[in-house]
C-alpha positions in Angstrom: 53.4 85.2 101.5 54.7 84.8 97.9 55.3 87.9 95.9 52.4 89.0 93.8 52.8 89.1 90.0 51.0 91.1 87.3 49.6 88.7 84.7 47.8 89.9 81.6 46.1 88.0 78.8 47.8 88.8 75.4 46.9 88.1 71.8 48.9 85.6 69.8 52.6 86.4 69.8 52.2 88.4 73.0 50.6 91.3 71.1 48.0 93.7 72.7 46.2 95.0 69.6 44.0 93.3 67.0 42.6 94.5 63.7 39.6 92.9 62.0 37.2 93.7 59.1 33.6 92.6 58.3 31.9 92.9 54.9 28.4 92.0 54.0 26.3 90.6 51.2 28.9 88.7 49.1 28.8 91.0 46.1 31.2 90.6 43.2 33.4 93.5 44.5 34.4 91.1 47.3 36.9 89.7 44.9 38.8 93.0 44.6 38.5 93.6 48.3 40.0 90.2 49.1 42.9 91.0 46.8 43.6 94.2 48.7 43.4 92.4 52.1 45.8 89.7 50.8 48.2 92.3 49.4 48.5 94.0 52.8 48.3 91.0 55.0 45.1 91.8 56.8 42.1 89.5 57.4 38.4 89.9 57.0 35.1 88.2 57.7 32.6 88.0 54.8 29.0 87.7 55.7 27.0 85.9 52.9 23.4 85.3 52.0 23.6 81.8 50.6 20.0 81.7 49.4 20.4 84.9 47.4 23.8 83.8 46.0 22.2 80.6 44.8 19.5 82.5 43.0 22.0 84.9 41.4 24.8 82.7 40.4 23.4 79.2 40.7 26.0 77.8 43.1 28.4 78.4 45.9 31.2 76.3 44.7 33.6 79.2 44.2 33.4 80.8 47.7 35.9 78.5 49.3 38.7 79.6 47.0 37.6 83.2 46.9 37.6 83.7 50.7 40.5 81.4 51.4 42.5 82.7 54.4 39.5 84.7 55.6 36.3 83.9 57.3 32.9 83.3 55.8 30.0 84.0 58.2 26.2 84.1 58.0 24.0 87.0 57.0 20.8 84.9 56.8 19.7 83.0 53.7 17.6 85.7 52.1 18.5 88.9 54.0 15.2 89.7 55.7 14.7 92.4 58.4 14.5 89.7 61.0 13.0 91.7 63.8 9.7 91.6 61.7 9.9 87.8 61.2 8.3 85.1 63.3 10.6 83.2 65.5 10.7 80.0 63.5 11.5 81.9 60.4 14.4 83.7 62.0 15.7 80.3 63.0 15.2 78.9 59.5 16.9 81.9 57.9 20.0 81.4 60.0 20.1 77.6 59.9 19.5 77.4 56.2 22.3 80.0 55.6 24.7 78.0 57.9 23.8 74.7 56.2 24.4 75.9 52.6 27.6 77.7 53.5 29.0 74.8 55.5 28.2 72.4 52.6 30.1 74.6 50.2 33.0 75.4 52.5 33.6 72.1 54.3 33.9 73.8 57.7 31.6 75.1 60.4 30.2 78.6 60.1 29.5 80.1 63.5 29.4 83.9 63.0 26.6 86.3 61.9 26.2 89.8 60.8 22.6 91.0 61.4 20.9 91.7 58.0 19.8 95.3 57.7 21.3 95.7 61.2 18.1 94.1 62.5 18.1 92.4 65.8 16.5 92.5 69.3 16.8 90.7 72.6 14.5 87.9 71.4 16.7 87.2 68.4 19.9 87.4 70.5 18.5 84.9 72.9 17.7 82.5 70.0 21.1 82.5 68.3 23.0 80.1 70.6 20.5 77.4 69.7 21.5 77.8 66.0 25.2 77.4 66.8 26.0 81.1 66.2 28.5 82.4 68.7 28.7 86.1 67.7 26.5 88.7 66.0 27.9 91.9 64.5 25.6 94.9 64.6 25.8 98.1 62.5 26.6 100.2 65.5 30.0 101.9 65.6 31.7 103.1 68.8 34.6 105.1 67.5 36.7 103.3 70.1 39.0 100.4 70.5 37.5 98.4 73.3 37.0 94.6 73.2 33.3 93.6 72.9 31.4 93.2 76.2 28.8 91.0 74.4 29.9 89.1 71.3 26.2 88.6 70.3 25.9 92.4 70.2 29.3 93.0 68.7 29.9 96.7 67.8 32.5 97.9 65.3 34.9 100.8 65.6 33.8 102.5 62.4 32.3 102.0 59.0 34.8 102.5 56.2 33.0 105.7 55.1 33.7 107.4 58.4 35.6 110.5 57.4 37.8 110.0 60.5 38.9 106.4 59.4 42.5 107.3 58.7 42.8 109.4 61.9 41.4 106.4 63.9 43.9 104.1 62.2 46.8 106.4 63.1 45.4 106.7 66.7 45.2 102.9 66.9 48.8 102.5 65.6 50.0 104.8 68.3 48.5 102.9 71.2 51.3 101.5 73.3 50.1 100.8 76.8 50.3 97.0 77.0 48.1 96.7 80.1 45.1 97.0 77.8 43.8 94.9 74.9 42.7 97.0 71.9 40.6 96.1 68.9 40.0 98.1 65.7 37.1 96.8 63.8 36.0 98.2 60.3 32.9 97.1 58.5 30.9 97.9 55.4 29.9 96.6 52.0 32.4 96.1 49.2 30.0 97.5 46.5 30.1 100.8 48.3 33.6 101.4 47.0 32.3 101.0 43.4 29.2 103.1 44.1 31.3 106.0 45.5 34.3 105.4 43.3 36.5 105.4 46.4 38.5 102.2 46.4 41.5 104.3 47.5 39.9 104.6 50.9 40.3 100.9 51.8 43.6 100.6 49.9 45.1 103.6 51.8 43.7 102.3 55.1 45.1 98.8 54.7 48.5 100.2 53.7 48.5 102.4 56.8 47.7 99.4 59.1 49.8 96.7 57.5 53.0 95.1 58.8 52.8 96.3 62.4 54.6 94.0 64.9 52.2 94.8 67.7 49.0 94.1 65.8 47.4 90.7 65.4 45.5 90.5 62.0 42.5 88.3 62.6 39.0 87.3 61.5 36.0 87.8 63.7 35.8 84.1 64.6 39.6 83.9 65.4 39.1 86.7 67.9 36.1 85.0 69.5 37.7 81.6 69.7 41.0 82.9 71.1 39.3 85.0 73.8 37.1 82.0 74.7 40.2 79.8 75.0 42.0 82.4 77.0 39.1 82.6 79.5 39.5 78.9 80.1 43.2 79.2 81.0 43.8 78.0 84.5 46.4 80.0 86.4 47.8 79.0 89.8 47.1 81.1 92.9 50.8 82.0 93.2 51.0 83.0 89.6 53.9 80.6 88.8 52.2 78.3 86.4 49.2 77.9 84.0 47.4 75.0 82.5 46.0 75.4 79.0 43.2 72.9 78.3 42.3 74.3 74.9 43.4 73.3 71.5 45.3 76.5 70.8 48.3 78.2 72.4 47.5 81.2 74.7 49.8 84.0 75.4 50.3 85.8 78.7 52.4 88.7 79.9 53.9 87.9 83.3 55.7 90.8 84.9 56.4 92.3 81.5 57.7 88.9 80.1 55.7 87.4 77.2 55.0 83.7 77.7 53.3 81.2 75.4 51.1 78.6 77.2 51.2 75.6 74.9 48.0 73.7 74.2 47.3 70.9 76.6 50.3 71.7 78.8 51.2 73.2 82.1 53.6 76.1 81.6 55.7 77.2 84.6 57.0 80.8 84.9 
C-alpha cells in the first residue's frame, strides 16, 4: 500500500489565516474607513441599501470608485426588518438592491448583510433563488472558526468589543497550520464618528497589517475560494490534484505548500 500523506486545504499563498471586515449602510464615513483599510492593506465588504442611497444622494455613480479594491454587497434596498415582511417583498428588497448595485458597479453582487440583523429559516431558504450566496448576521462568536453555514455567517466581533485588540493579538499568535482560522470584524462606520473613536479601527488595522501568514480578503473572496477548494479533485494516493475552477487553489502536502493551478493537474 502506498504511504499515506497529510493534505490540507490552504488559503492563497499557502496561508492558514484570513482577516475580513464587513460594514453596513453606506454612510459618508465609509470614505474615511476605506482610506484606513487601504493604508494598512486590509480588505472589507460594504453592505449598501441602494434604494436609500438613491433617495439621499440621487445616484450611485460614485460607489465604484469609492469601494474599489473592496466588495460591495447587498443590505436590501430600503433596510426593512425583513422577518416582518411578506415573502415576495423580501425577494423584491434583495433583488432590487442587487439590480441597482450591479448596474452602478458593472459586476455581480452576490453577498448580503441582514438588515437590522433580521432573518429566519424562511428567508435563508429563499436567498439562493435571488443569487445571494452568503448572509452575514449580527451574531459574534469571539472565535476564529470558519463558517459552518455561509447563509448564517457569524463574525468574530463587532469593532466596539472591548476585547478587540486582545482578540487581534490572539489571532496574530495562532501558528498551528493544521487549522484554518478566520477573524471577522463588523460594524457601521458612522459609529466611529458617534463615539469619537476612530482610533479603535486605526489601531486595530495597524496591529493586523503586513502579516505574512494572513490572507486579507473580502467576504465574497473567502466564499468563492472555499467553494473552489471544495471542488478540487485529489487522487486516492494523494500524489496529484485536478483543479477545475477558474482560480488557483493551495494545498499543504506533508508540510510542503503547493499551488494547484487553474484548469490543470498538479502532481506532488
